[in-house]
N, C-alpha and C positions, 0 to 999 in steps of 0.2 A: 548889265551887270558882266563881268569877264568871265571866260570859261573857267579859269582859275578859282574865281569866287563862288562859282556855281559847284565845283566839286567840293569847297568847304562847306558850304551850306548842304548838299547832299549828304557829306558825311555827318553833320550835326543832326540832320534828320534822322538818318539811321540809327545815332545814337539814342534818339529821343524814341525811337520805336521799340529800342530794346529796353529802357526805363519802363515804357508805359505798362509792361505786363508783369510777369513773375518778379521781375528786379526789385520791384518795389514792395515787395512782401517780405516780412520776416523770416529769418531762417526757422526752421522747424527746431523747436525747445527740446526739454528732455536731457538727451546726451550730450547735446551738441554744446561745444566750449562756449563759455559765456561771451568770449570776445570776437566769436562770430555769429551773434544772434542779431545784431543790427542788421538792418536792410541793406542788400547788397550795393544798392544805388549809392549809397554813402561811405562806402568802403574805400580806403586807400589801395594802393598797389600793393603793400605787403599783407595787407587784410585780405585782398581779393586773392592773392597767390595760395595764403593758408585755407580760404574757403574753398578754392577748386581742389587742393590736394584732398583736403577733410572728405568733401562730396565725391571726389573721384574713388576714393577707398570703400566709401560705403556703396557706392554704384557698382564697385566689382564684386562686392559680396553680394548685393541684391539687385541684379540688373533689370528685375520685372517691377519693382517698388516704384509707384508712380511719383510719390513726393522725392524720392532721391533723385530720379533721373530729370524730374522738373527744376531741383535747385542745382544739379551739376551742370545741367544745360545753360542756365541762367549765368551760372559763374562763368562758363567759358565763353558766352557771348560778350560778358562785361569785359573779358580779357582778350577779345577780338579773335579768338579761336571758334570762327563761325564755322568752318567746314566740320570740326569735330562736335560744335552743339548740334548742329543739323543731323549728324550720324546717330548721336545720343537719343534724339527727338524722334528720329526715324524709328528705331528701337523701341521707344516707349510707346509710340504709336501703334506700334504692331500689338503689345499687349493691352493698350487700353484704346482700341478703334473708335469707340464711341462717346469719350470722355471729352466734354466740351472744353474742359481746361487743358488736355493733353493737345487737342487740336488746336486751340488758340497758341498755344507754345510752340506747337509744330509750325504753324503758319510765320510766327515771328522768325523762328530759326531758318525758315528757308528764304524769308525776305533778308536777313542778315547775311545769308551765303549768295544772294543776287538773284534767287528763283523766284521773280515777282509776281508772274503771273500764276504760278502754283500756289504761292504763299497766298495771293488774293482769293483763289478758291478756296483753298484751307480754311481761312478766317471767315470767309462767307459762310461755309459749312458749319463753322463752329457757333456762327450767331443765331440767336432765336428770336423772332417776331415778338412772341408773346413775354419773352424775359430778355431783353436785351442787354448786354454788357457794353458799358462805356468803354472799357479797355479795347474792346475789339474794334468798336467804331472808330477809336483813335488809330489803332495799328493798321486798319482798312484806309485811312486817310493819309497816313505815311506812305503807305504803299502807292496810293494814287499819285501823290507828289511825285515820288520818284520815277512814275511812268509817264509823267506829264499831262496830267490830269487834275488840275489844281481846282475846277469847278468842284469836280466829285470829291476830292479831298476835303475841301472847306465845309461840304455839306454833311460829311462824315464828323468832322470834328465838332459841327455844331449838335449833332445828335449826341454826341459825346457829351457835349457841355451841359445839353438838356437835361441829362441823367445824372451828371456830376459837376453841377454850376461851380465854375472858379477852380477846376482843377489844374493845378499849374503845368502838369506835363503836355496836356491838350492846348493850353493857351500858348505852350512855347511852340508846339508843332504847327499851329495854327499862324505864329508869328513868323517860323520858317518857311511856311507856304508862301506868305507873300514874299518874303525876301527872294525866294526861287523866281519870282517874277520881277524884281528888281524895285518892289514897292517898298523902300528903306524905311518911309515912316510909319505906314501899317503895320509893319514886321515890330517897329521899335514899340510901337503902341501896346500890341499884344504881349510882347516879352516883358514890357515894365510891370503889365499886369499880372503875368506868370510870377515874376520874383517877388511881387509883393504879397503871394499867397503862402499860406503855411505849407509847409512840405516841400518848397521848391528846392531843389538841389543845385550842387554846382555846375551841372550842366547847362541849366538853364539859365544861370549867372553868364557863363562862358558864351552860350548862345548870343545874349543880350550884349556882351562885349564884342563879338564879331560883327553884329549889326552897327553898332557906334562907331566901332573901326572903320568898317567900310563906307562909312559917311564922312571920314577924314576927320573925325574927332577924337583923336588918338589917345591925349592925356586923359579923356573921360573913362575912353574904353580900358585904359590901363588901371583907374580906379576903380571901374567894375570889375574887372577881373580879379585883382589883388583883393578883394572881399573874402577871397577863400584860397587863393594861391598864394604861395610865397612870392614875394616882391619881383625877385629875379625872373622867375617864371612867367608872372604877369607880363613884366618889360619884353621877356623874349617872344611871347605871343603875339603883343602890340608891334614888336619889330618885324616880326614875319608877315604880319597883315600890311606894314609900310611898304 
């Protein structure tokens, strides 16, 4: 695989790292506007911008509130504002130093900001052998893939799948792990399994389109990408791969 393709794959894997955790949860209800209650991972750019503004206002009023901090950091990560997301999570972790959910989100924020070694240590500290969290296993696997240890990465993904069989985000990360090593057939197999599962979001579909496009099957890649993208955008993505 070319260096350029590896950059594309690493970027897609990093996106899945963000989605695996808090981003897949529903926004807290109550006073939250109706149109912002959908899962953050399924929001379009306009909705993400609105969600970010909403949680920022809440965070400025209640900086010690755990839920507010987690939601704000998630929205920031989903809009690629990784350094700001990390700053928010650093503050949340100060107020909630032993909270497992906070530690997990802090680790993902560290990974999003490129601090992979510290991210790995933080996520491992959040994990508990007597009550393991599949999301943390998947996040740990994504970090191992980014630091070049696919064997350990896949071990973590399989631990996650034992706890959450058929989870599309984990299957997608597993597929991207094989893609990083240039095993396109294995990557396609796992990504097709992922896209067939309930709950698979657009990022899984775009990862599959990437794998197919890298094999030179551009028309098929465009068809896959067009499942959720406007035709012009799907065509542009495939043209970029060409």
